[in-house]
N, C-alpha and C positions, 0 to 999 in steps of 0.2 A: 401714460396715454390711454384714453378711453377706448373701449372695445368698439370696433367699427360695426355698425348695424348692418344686417343683411338687406334691409329695405330702407328707403328714404322718401322724403317729400320731394316732389318734382312738379314743374309746370310743363305739360306736354302739348306740343302742337300736333294735332291729329290729322291735319290736312290743310290744304290751301283754302283760304276764305276769310270770313269775318271773325269776330271775337269768339264765336261759338266753337271755333277750332282750337281754342285754348282750354285745356282740361287740367285742373289741379288734382294731384293724387298724393296719397300719403304712404303708399306701399309699393313704390317702384323699386325694382332690383338695383341695389347699390353696385356701381361698376367695380371691376377688379382690374388693377393695373397689369398690363402685359410686361414683358421683360425689360422694355426700355421706356416705360411710362411711370408717372407718379400719380398717386391719388390725392386729390385736394379737397379738403373740407371748405366749402364755399361759405364766406361770411357776407359778402355783398356783391351785387351784380348790377351794372348800369343798363338803362334802357336806350336803345339806338334805333335810328331810321332803318337800319338793315334788318332788325328783327321784324318790324312791321312790313317792310317791303317784301321780305321772304314769305311771310305768312299770306299776304294778299296776292302773291305771284307777280309783283311789279317788275321783277327782273326778266320776265318772259318777253321775248321779242314777238310773240304770237298771241297777243291779247290775253294775257293771264293764263295761258295754257300750262298746266302743271308739268308737262313733259320737259320744259326748259325754264322752270320758274325759280331755280336756285341761284345763289350768288355766282356759282361756277357755270351756270348755263345748262344744267342738267336737272333731271327730276330728283326729288327728295325721297328718302325713305321715312315712313311714318310708323310709330310716333317719333317725333324729334324733340329733343330738349334744346331750346335756343339759349341765347345769352353769351355775348362775346366779351363783355367787360367784367372781369372777375378778379376779386381780391380774396385770398384764402390762405390756408395753411396745409402744407404737405403732411399727410398722416400715414401714408404707406408708399412703398416704392417697389418697382419690379426687380427681378433678381439680378439684373445687370447694373442697377443704380445704387450708388453709395447710400447706406442707411443714415449717414450723417445729415442727409437732406431732410429727414423727418423732423418736423417742428418749424421749418423755415416758413416765414410769411412770404407769399409770392404774388406777383401779378402775371397773368397769362397773356402772352403775345397772341393777338387774335388772328393774324394772317399766318397760316400754318404751312411751313415748307416740308415738315416731316410728320409722319404718323408712326408711332412705335419705333422711332429712330430711323425709319426708312424714308429716303427722299421721294417726294411726290413729283410726278411729271408735271402736274398743274396744281398750284397751291389751293388749299381749302380755307374756308372761313369757319372759325370756331363757332359752333351753334348753327351751322348751315349744312355743310357736308358731313359733319360729325356732331355728336351731342356736345352742348355747351354748359353754361353755368347757372341756368335757372333751376337749380336743384341743390340739395344739401351736399352732394359730392359730385366730383367730375374727374375724369382722367385726361391726361395730356402727355404727349411725348416730352421727355425730360428737358430737351433743349428749349422748349417754349414756356417753361415755368421759371420765371426770373425772380430771384430773391430780391426783396426790397427791405431796406433798413431805414425806417422813417417813423416819426412820432405822429404822422397823420393817422386818423382813424381808418378802420376798414372801409367804411362808407365813403370817406373822402378819397381813399386810394382807388376805389372802384370807379371813380369818375375819370380816371386817367387813360386806361389802356387803349380803347378803340379810338376815341376822339383825338387824344393827344398824339398817338402814334400815327394816325391818319394825317394829322396836321404836320408833324415832324417829317413825315415822308413827302408830303407836298413841298415843303420848304427845302428838303434835301434834293429832291429831283429837280427843282427849279433853281438850285444853287443860290439861294438867298443869302446875302451878306450885308455888312454894315453900310454899303454904298447904295442899297436898293430903297426904292419907294414902292411899298407893297399895298395893293388894293385888295381888301378881303370882303367877299360877299357873305351874307348870312352870318354876320359877325357876332350875333348874340346866341347862336346855337352852340352845341357842344364842341364841334370841330372849329367853328368860327371863332369862338372865344378863346379856344386853345391856340389858334393860329395867331391871334393878336398878341398873346403872351410870348409864344415861341419865336415869332418874328422879331419882337422887341428884344428878346434875349440874345438874338443874333446881331443886334445893333441896327436893324433896319428901321426906317420910318414907316409907320402903318397908317393907312387911311381905311376906315371901317364903314361898311354899309349896314345899316340896321334901321329899326323904327325909331322915331323921335323920342318915344317914351323910355328908350334904353340908352340914349346918348351918354348920360352921365356915368352909368356903370361901365360902358365900354371905354370911355376916356380914362376911367380909373384903372383899367387893365393895362394902359400904356399907349393906346392909340393917340396919334398926333392930331387926327382930324376925324370927325364922324359926319356922314352924310345920309340922308334918307333914302330908303330903297325906292321911293317914288321919284327921286330927282333924276334929271337927265345928266348923265355922267359927263358928257362933253361940255355942257353948259356950266356945270359946277367946277369941274377939274381942268377942262381944256384938253384939246387933242395932244397926244404924245406927252402925257404928263406923269405916267408911272412906268416903272421898269418891270414889275411883276404883278400879275393878277392871280390870286388864289380864289378859285370859284367853287362854290358849294351849292349853287342855285340854278344857273343856266336860265332857261325861260325866254320870254319874248324880248327882253332887253339885252340879250347876249351880245349882239354886235357892238354895243357901246363899250364893252370891255376891250375889244380890239381897237376901237377908235382912240381910246385913252392910252393904250400901250405905246411906248416909245419904239422907234426902230430897234431891232434886235431884242425886243421885249420877250418875256417868257410868260406863258399862260399855263397854269396847272389846275386840273379839275378832279374832283372826287365826289361829286354829288350833282343832282339835277332836280331838286324838289320843286322848282317852278316850271319844269317841263324839259324833257330830255331831247326833244327834237328842235334843232336850231338851224338857221340858214347861214351858210358861210360863203362870203365872197372871196374866192381863192386869190383874187388880186391883192386883197388886203394882207393875206397871209404871206405871199411871196414878195410883194413890193416893200413890205416893212421888215422882211427877214425875221418873222416871228418864229418862236419855238413853242410847240404844244406838248404838254405832258399829261397823259392819262395816268392817274395814280391810284393803284389799288394794292398791289403786292409790295410789301414793305422791303426796302433795302436792308441789307444785313445789319448795318450799323444803327438803324433807326431806333429799335426798341432798347438796346443797351444804352444809347445816348439819352433816351427818355428817362430811363431809370436813374441815371446820373443827375439829370436836371431836377428830378423830383427830390432825390436825396440831398441835393445842394440847396433846395428851396428856391430855385431860379424861376419856378412856376408854382402857382397855387391852385388847389382844387376849388371848383365852383359847383357846389351842390345846391340845386334849386329846391328839391323836395325829396323825401324818402317815403317809400311804401313797403309793406311786407309783401313777400313773394306772391302770396295768394291773392293779393289785390292788384295783380298785373294789368287787368283790363282798365281799372281806374287810372293806373299810372300811365298806360299808353294813351288813353284819351286825354289826360292832362298834357302829356308830351306833345300831342298833335295840335294843341291850341297854340303852341309856339309863343306863349306869353312869358316864358321863363328865360333866364340866362344861365347857361351851364348845363348841368346834367340832372336827370331824375334817376335815382338809384333805388334798387330793391334790396331790402335787408332779408337775409336768409337765416332762418332759425331752425 
């Protein structure tokens, strides 16, 4: 094993704001694992909406006020290393961790229940409340480093953790099974394209909402039907036509989701890129006996189940483009065009 350097390359977020708040450095102190942690050499890390939302303060309920601008609703400590989607190798362990773990290739579970083996009162997000993977090395509580045995490349594996675990959590919380008709919004994005695959893996019928230019690619992932995001859902699908809505978009068309849900339907949400403020007619909610699920914190079985699906190749990686870590601004600008299908991944050297 190579000697671990005392300093490393890292992309720092030095405050809330625009791209000028991202600073690439080559001499940042390499973290040292505490007694219940492992040190991971990062090989690849995916780009996510959460990274951008955290930087610009989107999570603030007070107009981008830095006092509550983190994923957890509190202020952040700067500098912060972001990056939740990580594939890498364990290169050192804390004193309470079996050294046999050294050398394992791992994916990091991004929704953190423990820090240094201690249970958190409120979960953290990797790269938000603590440093993440936009660096050559990162530390994580042992429980959240999941060994992966796969012939996928490091870059391909880095496309899975955040998007696919978010998707699997949405489907788990909404109890999706082979009898369901699932409507997926934002189906060409990282979470959306993952949801199409994972819902199909459960045997459900999937209807995907995306732009017409991406219809063929989404059908190739397993969707039974694709519809344009500009379509009126009631006109195209009919009222009471689906059993589950997996929503990653929200926005002004939100009420159409409730109109197409069947009585006793389930609505699960984990994103609001088209607008977080919606108008709800409570009569629709209670007269149709609908169930709503806000999905952020992963259920315990979600990430282990995801690892199994990857190893069995029940799902496939979708990598749109790769960039080197120092080119993160170009990568995030490309990400925000939303012209891609799947993930944009940063290679860490």
